[in-house]
Each structure stands twice: as C-alpha cells, then as structure tokens.
PyMOL Python script that loads the backbone (N, CA, C, O; Angstrom):
from pymol import cmd

cmd.read_pdbstr("""\
ATOM      1  N   MET A   1       0.848  -1.189  -0.023  1.00  0.00           N
ATOM      2  CA  MET A   1      -0.014   0.002  -0.010  1.00  0.00           C
ATOM      3  C   MET A   1       0.926   1.255   0.046  1.00  0.00           C
ATOM      4  O   MET A   1       2.004   1.273   0.641  1.00  0.00           O
ATOM      5  N   ILE A   2       0.407   2.250  -0.618  1.00  0.00           N
ATOM      6  CA  ILE A   2       1.116   3.528  -0.730  1.00  0.00           C
ATOM      7  C   ILE A   2       0.111   4.686  -0.639  1.00  0.00           C
ATOM      8  O   ILE A   2      -0.991   4.588  -1.178  1.00  0.00           O
ATOM      9  N   VAL A   3       0.481   5.769   0.033  1.00  0.00           N
ATOM     10  CA  VAL A   3      -0.419   6.856   0.191  1.00  0.00           C
ATOM     11  C   VAL A   3       0.104   8.029  -0.585  1.00  0.00           C
ATOM     12  O   VAL A   3       1.294   8.326  -0.480  1.00  0.00           O
ATOM     13  N   PHE A   4      -0.688   8.703  -1.344  1.00  0.00           N
ATOM     14  CA  PHE A   4      -0.327   9.898  -2.064  1.00  0.00           C
ATOM     15  C   PHE A   4      -1.126  11.058  -1.568  1.00  0.00           C
ATOM     16  O   PHE A   4      -2.304  10.919  -1.240  1.00  0.00           O
ATOM     17  N   SER A   5      -0.493  12.213  -1.509  1.00  0.00           N
ATOM     18  CA  SER A   5      -1.200  13.408  -1.200  1.00  0.00           C
ATOM     19  C   SER A   5      -1.633  14.013  -2.556  1.00  0.00           C
ATOM     20  O   SER A   5      -0.813  14.252  -3.442  1.00  0.00           O
ATOM     21  N   LEU A   6      -2.923  14.244  -2.674  1.00  0.00           N
ATOM     22  CA  LEU A   6      -3.551  14.696  -3.909  1.00  0.00           C
ATOM     23  C   LEU A   6      -4.122  16.074  -3.802  1.00  0.00           C
ATOM     24  O   LEU A   6      -4.488  16.512  -2.711  1.00  0.00           O
ATOM     25  N   ARG A   7      -4.208  16.763  -4.900  1.00  0.00           N
ATOM     26  CA  ARG A   7      -4.769  18.161  -4.913  1.00  0.00           C
ATOM     27  C   ARG A   7      -5.734  18.305  -6.049  1.00  0.00           C
ATOM     28  O   ARG A   7      -5.394  17.926  -7.170  1.00  0.00           O
ATOM     29  N   CYS A   8      -6.917  18.829  -5.835  1.00  0.00           N
ATOM     30  CA  CYS A   8      -7.858  18.995  -6.944  1.00  0.00           C
ATOM     31  C   CYS A   8      -7.589  20.411  -7.534  1.00  0.00           C
ATOM     32  O   CYS A   8      -6.847  21.215  -6.970  1.00  0.00           O
ATOM     33  N   ALA A   9      -8.243  20.668  -8.710  1.00  0.00           N
ATOM     34  CA  ALA A   9      -8.047  21.972  -9.382  1.00  0.00           C
ATOM     35  C   ALA A   9      -8.540  23.137  -8.562  1.00  0.00           C
ATOM     36  O   ALA A   9      -8.170  24.275  -8.853  1.00  0.00           O
ATOM     37  N   LYS A  10      -9.381  22.907  -7.521  1.00  0.00           N
ATOM     38  CA  LYS A  10      -9.826  24.000  -6.704  1.00  0.00           C
ATOM     39  C   LYS A  10      -8.897  24.215  -5.477  1.00  0.00           C
ATOM     40  O   LYS A  10      -9.133  25.089  -4.642  1.00  0.00           O
ATOM     41  N   GLY A  11      -7.857  23.399  -5.408  1.00  0.00           N
ATOM     42  CA  GLY A  11      -6.861  23.640  -4.305  1.00  0.00           C
ATOM     43  C   GLY A  11      -7.030  22.726  -3.069  1.00  0.00           C
ATOM     44  O   GLY A  11      -6.203  22.804  -2.160  1.00  0.00           O
ATOM     45  N   HIS A  12      -8.054  21.874  -2.998  1.00  0.00           N
ATOM     46  CA  HIS A  12      -8.219  21.018  -1.838  1.00  0.00           C
ATOM     47  C   HIS A  12      -7.197  19.931  -1.880  1.00  0.00           C
ATOM     48  O   HIS A  12      -7.014  19.277  -2.907  1.00  0.00           O
ATOM     49  N   VAL A  13      -6.511  19.724  -0.745  1.00  0.00           N
ATOM     50  CA  VAL A  13      -5.508  18.680  -0.616  1.00  0.00           C
ATOM     51  C   VAL A  13      -6.063  17.563   0.265  1.00  0.00           C
ATOM     52  O   VAL A  13      -6.675  17.823   1.301  1.00  0.00           O
ATOM     53  N   PHE A  14      -5.834  16.269  -0.174  1.00  0.00           N
ATOM     54  CA  PHE A  14      -6.308  15.146   0.547  1.00  0.00           C
ATOM     55  C   PHE A  14      -5.450  13.944   0.286  1.00  0.00           C
ATOM     56  O   PHE A  14      -4.808  13.875  -0.761  1.00  0.00           O
ATOM     57  N   ASP A  15      -5.409  12.998   1.187  1.00  0.00           N
ATOM     58  CA  ASP A  15      -4.633  11.778   1.053  1.00  0.00           C
ATOM     59  C   ASP A  15      -5.484  10.629   0.540  1.00  0.00           C
ATOM     60  O   ASP A  15      -6.654  10.531   0.910  1.00  0.00           O
ATOM     61  N   GLU A  16      -4.933   9.749  -0.306  1.00  0.00           N
ATOM     62  CA  GLU A  16      -5.602   8.653  -0.827  1.00  0.00           C
ATOM     63  C   GLU A  16      -4.648   7.426  -0.839  1.00  0.00           C
ATOM     64  O   GLU A  16      -3.481   7.561  -1.206  1.00  0.00           O
ATOM     65  N   TRP A  17      -5.122   6.285  -0.457  1.00  0.00           N
ATOM     66  CA  TRP A  17      -4.315   4.998  -0.415  1.00  0.00           C
ATOM     67  C   TRP A  17      -4.503   4.250  -1.722  1.00  0.00           C
ATOM     68  O   TRP A  17      -5.609   4.170  -2.257  1.00  0.00           O
ATOM     69  N   PHE A  18      -3.403   3.702  -2.230  1.00  0.00           N
ATOM     70  CA  PHE A  18      -3.411   2.853  -3.405  1.00  0.00           C
ATOM     71  C   PHE A  18      -2.631   1.634  -3.163  1.00  0.00           C
ATOM     72  O   PHE A  18      -1.747   1.641  -2.307  1.00  0.00           O
ATOM     73  N   ALA A  19      -2.901   0.558  -3.875  1.00  0.00           N
ATOM     74  CA  ALA A  19      -2.181  -0.707  -3.778  1.00  0.00           C
ATOM     75  C   ALA A  19      -0.781  -0.538  -4.331  1.00  0.00           C
ATOM     76  O   ALA A  19       0.139  -1.239  -3.908  1.00  0.00           O
ATOM     77  N   SER A  20      -0.600   0.391  -5.280  1.00  0.00           N
ATOM     78  CA  SER A  20       0.726   0.581  -5.910  1.00  0.00           C
ATOM     79  C   SER A  20       0.676   1.954  -6.661  1.00  0.00           C
ATOM     80  O   SER A  20      -0.384   2.560  -6.820  1.00  0.00           O
ATOM     81  N   GLY A  21       1.851   2.395  -7.101  1.00  0.00           N
ATOM     82  CA  GLY A  21       1.884   3.597  -7.937  1.00  0.00           C
ATOM     83  C   GLY A  21       1.117   3.363  -9.227  1.00  0.00           C
ATOM     84  O   GLY A  21       0.470   4.268  -9.754  1.00  0.00           O
ATOM     85  N   GLY A  22       1.196   2.155  -9.720  1.00  0.00           N
ATOM     86  CA  GLY A  22       0.509   1.813 -10.957  1.00  0.00           C
ATOM     87  C   GLY A  22      -1.014   1.942 -10.837  1.00  0.00           C
ATOM     88  O   GLY A  22      -1.702   2.359 -11.769  1.00  0.00           O
ATOM     89  N   GLU A  23      -1.522   1.558  -9.628  1.00  0.00           N
ATOM     90  CA  GLU A  23      -2.984   1.773  -9.439  1.00  0.00           C
ATOM     91  C   GLU A  23      -3.368   3.227  -9.476  1.00  0.00           C
ATOM     92  O   GLU A  23      -4.383   3.602 -10.063  1.00  0.00           O
ATOM     93  N   TYR A  24      -2.536   4.060  -8.834  1.00  0.00           N
ATOM     94  CA  TYR A  24      -2.805   5.514  -8.943  1.00  0.00           C
ATOM     95  C   TYR A  24      -2.794   5.923 -10.388  1.00  0.00           C
ATOM     96  O   TYR A  24      -3.743   6.589 -10.802  1.00  0.00           O
ATOM     97  N   GLU A  25      -1.825   5.594 -11.185  1.00  0.00           N
ATOM     98  CA  GLU A  25      -1.752   5.992 -12.564  1.00  0.00           C
ATOM     99  C   GLU A  25      -2.951   5.528 -13.324  1.00  0.00           C
ATOM    100  O   GLU A  25      -3.531   6.306 -14.082  1.00  0.00           O
ATOM    101  N   ALA A  26      -3.364   4.251 -13.152  1.00  0.00           N
ATOM    102  CA  ALA A  26      -4.556   3.736 -13.856  1.00  0.00           C
ATOM    103  C   ALA A  26      -5.804   4.495 -13.514  1.00  0.00           C
ATOM    104  O   ALA A  26      -6.582   4.844 -14.403  1.00  0.00           O
ATOM    105  N   LYS A  27      -6.020   4.767 -12.213  1.00  0.00           N
ATOM    106  CA  LYS A  27      -7.223   5.478 -11.805  1.00  0.00           C
ATOM    107  C   LYS A  27      -7.227   6.915 -12.275  1.00  0.00           C
ATOM    108  O   LYS A  27      -8.274   7.450 -12.639  1.00  0.00           O
ATOM    109  N   ALA A  28      -6.033   7.562 -12.270  1.00  0.00           N
ATOM    110  CA  ALA A  28      -5.952   8.946 -12.783  1.00  0.00           C
ATOM    111  C   ALA A  28      -6.228   8.975 -14.263  1.00  0.00           C
ATOM    112  O   ALA A  28      -6.977   9.831 -14.734  1.00  0.00           O
ATOM    113  N   LYS A  29      -5.647   8.069 -15.003  1.00  0.00           N
ATOM    114  CA  LYS A  29      -5.895   8.044 -16.495  1.00  0.00           C
ATOM    115  C   LYS A  29      -7.371   7.771 -16.810  1.00  0.00           C
ATOM    116  O   LYS A  29      -7.908   8.327 -17.768  1.00  0.00           O
ATOM    117  N   ALA A  30      -8.038   6.907 -16.001  1.00  0.00           N
ATOM    118  CA  ALA A  30      -9.436   6.564 -16.191  1.00  0.00           C
ATOM    119  C   ALA A  30     -10.402   7.633 -15.672  1.00  0.00           C
ATOM    120  O   ALA A  30     -11.614   7.521 -15.859  1.00  0.00           O
ATOM    121  N   GLY A  31      -9.866   8.666 -15.023  1.00  0.00           N
ATOM    122  CA  GLY A  31     -10.726   9.740 -14.466  1.00  0.00           C
ATOM    123  C   GLY A  31     -11.525   9.261 -13.223  1.00  0.00           C
ATOM    124  O   GLY A  31     -12.583   9.806 -12.908  1.00  0.00           O
ATOM    125  N   GLU A  32     -11.008   8.264 -12.548  1.00  0.00           N
ATOM    126  CA  GLU A  32     -11.755   7.726 -11.384  1.00  0.00           C
ATOM    127  C   GLU A  32     -11.457   8.409 -10.059  1.00  0.00           C
ATOM    128  O   GLU A  32     -12.036   8.053  -9.033  1.00  0.00           O
ATOM    129  N   LEU A  33     -10.541   9.407 -10.073  1.00  0.00           N
ATOM    130  CA  LEU A  33     -10.194  10.068  -8.833  1.00  0.00           C
ATOM    131  C   LEU A  33     -11.103  11.314  -8.688  1.00  0.00           C
ATOM    132  O   LEU A  33     -11.290  12.059  -9.650  1.00  0.00           O
ATOM    133  N   ARG A  34     -11.668  11.534  -7.474  1.00  0.00           N
ATOM    134  CA  ARG A  34     -12.494  12.704  -7.197  1.00  0.00           C
ATOM    135  C   ARG A  34     -12.095  13.301  -5.854  1.00  0.00           C
ATOM    136  O   ARG A  34     -11.707  12.575  -4.939  1.00  0.00           O
ATOM    137  N   CYS A  35     -12.188  14.592  -5.738  1.00  0.00           N
ATOM    138  CA  CYS A  35     -11.901  15.302  -4.496  1.00  0.00           C
ATOM    139  C   CYS A  35     -13.067  14.989  -3.550  1.00  0.00           C
ATOM    140  O   CYS A  35     -14.222  15.199  -3.920  1.00  0.00           O
ATOM    141  N   PRO A  36     -12.789  14.493  -2.339  1.00  0.00           N
ATOM    142  CA  PRO A  36     -13.885  14.164  -1.387  1.00  0.00           C
ATOM    143  C   PRO A  36     -14.559  15.421  -0.840  1.00  0.00           C
ATOM    144  O   PRO A  36     -15.646  15.329  -0.269  1.00  0.00           O
ATOM    145  N   GLN A  37     -13.940  16.594  -1.002  1.00  0.00           N
ATOM    146  CA  GLN A  37     -14.551  17.821  -0.469  1.00  0.00           C
ATOM    147  C   GLN A  37     -15.512  18.474  -1.478  1.00  0.00           C
ATOM    148  O   GLN A  37     -16.582  18.941  -1.089  1.00  0.00           O
ATOM    149  N   CYS A  38     -15.136  18.513  -2.790  1.00  0.00           N
ATOM    150  CA  CYS A  38     -15.973  19.222  -3.719  1.00  0.00           C
ATOM    151  C   CYS A  38     -16.341  18.356  -4.926  1.00  0.00           C
ATOM    152  O   CYS A  38     -17.093  18.812  -5.787  1.00  0.00           O
ATOM    153  N   GLY A  39     -15.824  17.094  -5.018  1.00  0.00           N
ATOM    154  CA  GLY A  39     -16.134  16.240  -6.101  1.00  0.00           C
ATOM    155  C   GLY A  39     -15.480  16.523  -7.398  1.00  0.00           C
ATOM    156  O   GLY A  39     -15.795  15.883  -8.401  1.00  0.00           O
ATOM    157  N   ASN A  40     -14.561  17.477  -7.422  1.00  0.00           N
ATOM    158  CA  ASN A  40     -13.835  17.826  -8.688  1.00  0.00           C
ATOM    159  C   ASN A  40     -13.009  16.614  -9.122  1.00  0.00           C
ATOM    160  O   ASN A  40     -12.321  15.991  -8.312  1.00  0.00           O
ATOM    161  N   GLY A  41     -13.091  16.293 -10.419  1.00  0.00           N
ATOM    162  CA  GLY A  41     -12.320  15.191 -10.995  1.00  0.00           C
ATOM    163  C   GLY A  41     -11.009  15.564 -11.548  1.00  0.00           C
ATOM    164  O   GLY A  41     -10.296  14.693 -12.047  1.00  0.00           O
ATOM    165  N   ASP A  42     -10.635  16.806 -11.496  1.00  0.00           N
ATOM    166  CA  ASP A  42      -9.272  17.240 -11.982  1.00  0.00           C
ATOM    167  C   ASP A  42      -8.308  17.148 -10.834  1.00  0.00           C
ATOM    168  O   ASP A  42      -8.029  18.143 -10.164  1.00  0.00           O
ATOM    169  N   VAL A  43      -7.789  15.938 -10.598  1.00  0.00           N
ATOM    170  CA  VAL A  43      -6.980  15.664  -9.465  1.00  0.00           C
ATOM    171  C   VAL A  43      -5.551  15.268  -9.861  1.00  0.00           C
ATOM    172  O   VAL A  43      -5.399  14.529 -10.834  1.00  0.00           O
ATOM    173  N   ALA A  44      -4.553  15.689  -9.203  1.00  0.00           N
ATOM    174  CA  ALA A  44      -3.167  15.340  -9.452  1.00  0.00           C
ATOM    175  C   ALA A  44      -2.397  15.203  -8.162  1.00  0.00           C
ATOM    176  O   ALA A  44      -2.860  15.657  -7.115  1.00  0.00           O
ATOM    177  N   LYS A  45      -1.215  14.579  -8.214  1.00  0.00           N
ATOM    178  CA  LYS A  45      -0.348  14.470  -7.041  1.00  0.00           C
ATOM    179  C   LYS A  45       0.024  15.784  -6.546  1.00  0.00           C
ATOM    180  O   LYS A  45       0.394  16.648  -7.341  1.00  0.00           O
ATOM    181  N   ALA A  46      -0.046  16.010  -5.264  1.00  0.00           N
ATOM    182  CA  ALA A  46       0.437  17.271  -4.655  1.00  0.00           C
ATOM    183  C   ALA A  46       1.906  17.068  -4.258  1.00  0.00           C
ATOM    184  O   ALA A  46       2.386  15.937  -4.195  1.00  0.00           O
ATOM    185  N   ILE A  47       2.576  18.117  -4.006  1.00  0.00           N
ATOM    186  CA  ILE A  47       4.013  18.038  -3.608  1.00  0.00           C
ATOM    187  C   ILE A  47       4.002  17.365  -2.211  1.00  0.00           C
ATOM    188  O   ILE A  47       3.235  17.722  -1.317  1.00  0.00           O
ATOM    189  N   MET A  48       4.888  16.387  -2.093  1.00  0.00           N
ATOM    190  CA  MET A  48       4.983  15.645  -0.796  1.00  0.00           C
ATOM    191  C   MET A  48       6.383  15.751  -0.274  1.00  0.00           C
ATOM    192  O   MET A  48       7.316  15.870  -1.068  1.00  0.00           O
ATOM    193  N   ALA A  49       6.581  15.713   1.025  1.00  0.00           N
ATOM    194  CA  ALA A  49       7.858  15.698   1.638  1.00  0.00           C
ATOM    195  C   ALA A  49       8.011  14.428   2.441  1.00  0.00           C
ATOM    196  O   ALA A  49       7.723  14.417   3.638  1.00  0.00           O
ATOM    197  N   PRO A  50       8.460  13.348   1.804  1.00  0.00           N
ATOM    198  CA  PRO A  50       8.520  12.084   2.566  1.00  0.00           C
ATOM    199  C   PRO A  50       9.602  12.135   3.643  1.00  0.00           C
ATOM    200  O   PRO A  50      10.608  12.830   3.502  1.00  0.00           O
ATOM    201  N   ARG A  51       9.373  11.384   4.723  1.00  0.00           N
ATOM    202  CA  ARG A  51      10.353  11.276   5.758  1.00  0.00           C
ATOM    203  C   ARG A  51      11.321  10.192   5.428  1.00  0.00           C
ATOM    204  O   ARG A  51      10.939   9.027   5.326  1.00  0.00           O
ATOM    205  N   VAL A  52      12.559  10.542   5.259  1.00  0.00           N
ATOM    206  CA  VAL A  52      13.591   9.582   4.955  1.00  0.00           C
ATOM    207  C   VAL A  52      14.588   9.511   6.167  1.00  0.00           C
ATOM    208  O   VAL A  52      15.122  10.513   6.643  1.00  0.00           O
ATOM    209  N   SER A  53      14.779   8.283   6.602  1.00  0.00           N
ATOM    210  CA  SER A  53      15.683   8.084   7.729  1.00  0.00           C
ATOM    211  C   SER A  53      17.110   8.082   7.304  1.00  0.00           C
ATOM    212  O   SER A  53      17.460   7.379   6.356  1.00  0.00           O
ATOM    213  N   SER A  54      17.954   8.833   7.956  1.00  0.00           N
ATOM    214  CA  SER A  54      19.365   8.829   7.579  1.00  0.00           C
ATOM    215  C   SER A  54      20.150   7.866   8.465  1.00  0.00           C
ATOM    216  O   SER A  54      21.337   7.626   8.242  1.00  0.00           O
ATOM    217  N   GLY A  55      19.481   7.328   9.459  1.00  0.00           N
ATOM    218  CA  GLY A  55      20.108   6.425  10.385  1.00  0.00           C
ATOM    219  C   GLY A  55      20.903   7.123  11.476  1.00  0.00           C
ATOM    220  O   GLY A  55      21.495   6.467  12.333  1.00  0.00           O
ATOM    221  N   ASN A  56      20.918   8.462  11.448  1.00  0.00           N
ATOM    222  CA  ASN A  56      21.622   9.230  12.434  1.00  0.00           C
ATOM    223  C   ASN A  56      20.779   9.883  13.487  1.00  0.00           C
ATOM    224  O   ASN A  56      21.261  10.715  14.256  1.00  0.00           O
ATOM    225  N   GLU A  57      19.464   9.495  13.529  1.00  0.00           N
ATOM    226  CA  GLU A  57      18.499  10.060  14.469  1.00  0.00           C
ATOM    227  C   GLU A  57      18.955   9.693  15.886  1.00  0.00           C
ATOM    228  O   GLU A  57      19.357   8.561  16.153  1.00  0.00           O
ATOM    229  N   LYS A  58      18.883  10.680  16.785  1.00  0.00           N
ATOM    230  CA  LYS A  58      19.199  10.430  18.165  1.00  0.00           C
ATOM    231  C   LYS A  58      17.898  10.120  18.902  1.00  0.00           C
ATOM    232  O   LYS A  58      16.834  10.615  18.532  1.00  0.00           O
ATOM    233  N   ALA A  59      17.992   9.295  19.948  1.00  0.00           N
ATOM    234  CA  ALA A  59      16.886   9.014  20.773  1.00  0.00           C
ATOM    235  C   ALA A  59      16.402  10.235  21.538  1.00  0.00           C
ATOM    236  O   ALA A  59      17.201  11.081  21.938  1.00  0.00           O
ATOM    237  N   ALA A  60      15.107  10.324  21.738  1.00  0.00           N
ATOM    238  CA  ALA A  60      14.602  11.475  22.455  1.00  0.00           C
ATOM    239  C   ALA A  60      15.141  11.453  23.874  1.00  0.00           C
ATOM    240  O   ALA A  60      15.310  10.405  24.497  1.00  0.00           O
ATOM    241  N   PRO A  61      15.410  12.704  24.370  1.00  0.00           N
ATOM    242  CA  PRO A  61      15.990  12.778  25.748  1.00  0.00           C
ATOM    243  C   PRO A  61      14.924  12.229  26.749  1.00  0.00           C
ATOM    244  O   PRO A  61      13.715  12.289  26.527  1.00  0.00           O
ATOM    245  N   ALA A  62      15.470  11.700  27.847  1.00  0.00           N
ATOM    246  CA  ALA A  62      14.627  11.199  28.841  1.00  0.00           C
ATOM    247  C   ALA A  62      13.861  12.347  29.501  1.00  0.00           C
ATOM    248  O   ALA A  62      14.360  13.468  29.601  1.00  0.00           O
ATOM    249  N   ALA A  63      12.649  12.046  29.947  1.00  0.00           N
ATOM    250  CA  ALA A  63      11.859  13.034  30.636  1.00  0.00           C
ATOM    251  C   ALA A  63      12.507  13.377  32.048  1.00  0.00           C
ATOM    252  O   ALA A  63      13.217  12.554  32.626  1.00  0.00           O
ATOM    253  N   PRO A  64      12.243  14.567  32.544  1.00  0.00           N
ATOM    254  CA  PRO A  64      12.682  14.867  33.889  1.00  0.00           C
ATOM    255  C   PRO A  64      12.174  13.937  34.944  1.00  0.00           C
ATOM    256  O   PRO A  64      11.033  13.483  34.857  1.00  0.00           O
ATOM    257  N   CYS A  65      12.970  13.632  35.936  1.00  0.00           N
ATOM    258  CA  CYS A  65      12.566  12.713  37.028  1.00  0.00           C
ATOM    259  C   CYS A  65      11.352  13.256  37.712  1.00  0.00           C
ATOM    260  O   CYS A  65      11.299  14.447  38.019  1.00  0.00           O
ATOM    261  N   ALA A  66      10.374  12.422  37.961  1.00  0.00           N
ATOM    262  CA  ALA A  66       9.159  12.826  38.623  1.00  0.00           C
ATOM    263  C   ALA A  66       9.389  13.182  40.083  1.00  0.00           C
ATOM    264  O   ALA A  66       8.643  13.957  40.681  1.00  0.00           O
ATOM    265  N   THR A  67      10.470  12.578  40.655  1.00  0.00           N
ATOM    266  CA  THR A  67      10.784  12.798  42.069  1.00  0.00           C
ATOM    267  C   THR A  67      11.653  14.028  42.324  1.00  0.00           C
ATOM    268  O   THR A  67      11.318  14.917  43.107  1.00  0.00           O
ATOM    269  N   CYS A  68      12.803  14.030  41.610  1.00  0.00           N
ATOM    270  CA  CYS A  68      13.793  15.187  41.936  1.00  0.00           C
ATOM    271  C   CYS A  68      13.758  16.222  40.883  1.00  0.00           C
ATOM    272  O   CYS A  68      14.244  17.325  41.138  1.00  0.00           O
ATOM    273  N   GLY A  69      13.215  15.975  39.685  1.00  0.00           N
ATOM    274  CA  GLY A  69      13.184  17.008  38.628  1.00  0.00           C
ATOM    275  C   GLY A  69      14.425  17.058  37.812  1.00  0.00           C
ATOM    276  O   GLY A  69      14.555  17.941  36.964  1.00  0.00           O
ATOM    277  N   GLN A  70      15.349  16.161  38.016  1.00  0.00           N
ATOM    278  CA  GLN A  70      16.637  16.109  37.223  1.00  0.00           C
ATOM    279  C   GLN A  70      16.362  16.010  35.758  1.00  0.00           C
ATOM    280  O   GLN A  70      15.675  15.075  35.346  1.00  0.00           O
ATOM    281  N   GLU A  71      16.843  16.898  34.949  1.00  0.00           N
ATOM    282  CA  GLU A  71      16.630  16.855  33.498  1.00  0.00           C
ATOM    283  C   GLU A  71      17.410  15.608  32.942  1.00  0.00           C
ATOM    284  O   GLU A  71      18.501  15.290  33.415  1.00  0.00           O
ATOM    285  N   GLY A  72      16.839  14.951  31.971  1.00  0.00           N
ATOM    286  CA  GLY A  72      17.507  13.804  31.371  1.00  0.00           C
ATOM    287  C   GLY A  72      17.360  12.560  32.213  1.00  0.00           C
ATOM    288  O   GLY A  72      18.039  11.577  31.916  1.00  0.00           O
ATOM    289  N   GLY A  73      16.562  12.521  33.201  1.00  0.00           N
ATOM    290  CA  GLY A  73      16.401  11.386  34.062  1.00  0.00           C
ATOM    291  C   GLY A  73      17.138  11.435  35.388  1.00  0.00           C
ATOM    292  O   GLY A  73      18.147  12.132  35.487  1.00  0.00           O
ATOM    293  N   CYS A  74      16.704  10.762  36.357  1.00  0.00           N
ATOM    294  CA  CYS A  74      17.305  10.757  37.618  1.00  0.00           C
ATOM    295  C   CYS A  74      18.446   9.757  37.727  1.00  0.00           C
ATOM    296  O   CYS A  74      18.290   8.587  37.379  1.00  0.00           O
ATOM    297  N   PRO A  75      19.603  10.225  38.215  1.00  0.00           N
ATOM    298  CA  PRO A  75      20.696   9.246  38.323  1.00  0.00           C
ATOM    299  C   PRO A  75      20.541   8.231  39.394  1.00  0.00           C
ATOM    300  O   PRO A  75      21.258   7.230  39.419  1.00  0.00           O
ATOM    301  N   TRP A  76      19.620   8.464  40.282  1.00  0.00           N
ATOM    302  CA  TRP A  76      19.356   7.543  41.419  1.00  0.00           C
ATOM    303  C   TRP A  76      18.255   6.527  41.116  1.00  0.00           C
ATOM    304  O   TRP A  76      18.069   5.562  41.857  1.00  0.00           O
ATOM    305  N   ALA A  77      17.519   6.759  40.003  1.00  0.00           N
ATOM    306  CA  ALA A  77      16.349   5.924  39.652  1.00  0.00           C
ATOM    307  C   ALA A  77      16.752   4.577  39.052  1.00  0.00           C
ATOM    308  O   ALA A  77      15.928   3.670  38.932  1.00  0.00           O
ATOM    309  N   ALA A  78      18.039   4.455  38.672  1.00  0.00           N
ATOM    310  CA  ALA A  78      18.449   3.246  37.912  1.00  0.00           C
ATOM    311  C   ALA A  78      18.566   2.079  38.921  1.00  0.00           C
ATOM    312  O   ALA A  78      18.895   0.958  38.532  1.00  0.00           O
TER     313      ALA A  78
END
""", "prot")
cmd.dss("prot")
cmd.show_as("cartoon", "prot")
cmd.util.cbc("prot")
cmd.orient("prot")
C-alpha cells in the first residue's frame, strides 16, 4: 500500500491510499479520482515531503525525574 497526497483543481488537498503507484496511474488516467470535499475530478499528485531516515537520528531525551526534577532522568532511579 502507498499513500499519495492529492490536490484538486480547486486547491483542496487530501490523502488517498493505493495498492501501488501503478494503481494511482490507472485510476488517474481513467478519471476515477475525485476530491472528497468538492467532487472535482481534476486531481493530481500534490507536492509531498517524505520522511527519509538517515540512520543518524538520536533517541529522544529522557523526561525529567518525577521525584527530583533532574533533566535527562534521575541518576538515582536506575
């Protein structure tokens, strides 16, 4: 499954799930895509910013200790 962000000619943006990129192409070519907000059939892919992992993400810092308030976790809680 793949999700595409779509935009109708009136500017409404919505997400739609497809089994593959080919399914999107087939439905677009057949005129089967419609804006759920206004019903406009002039629909195309909107600009998307996919999240790509670089592998360098750091873990979120630990929450402050509920007992002593130490930032990054309590050294005595371990």
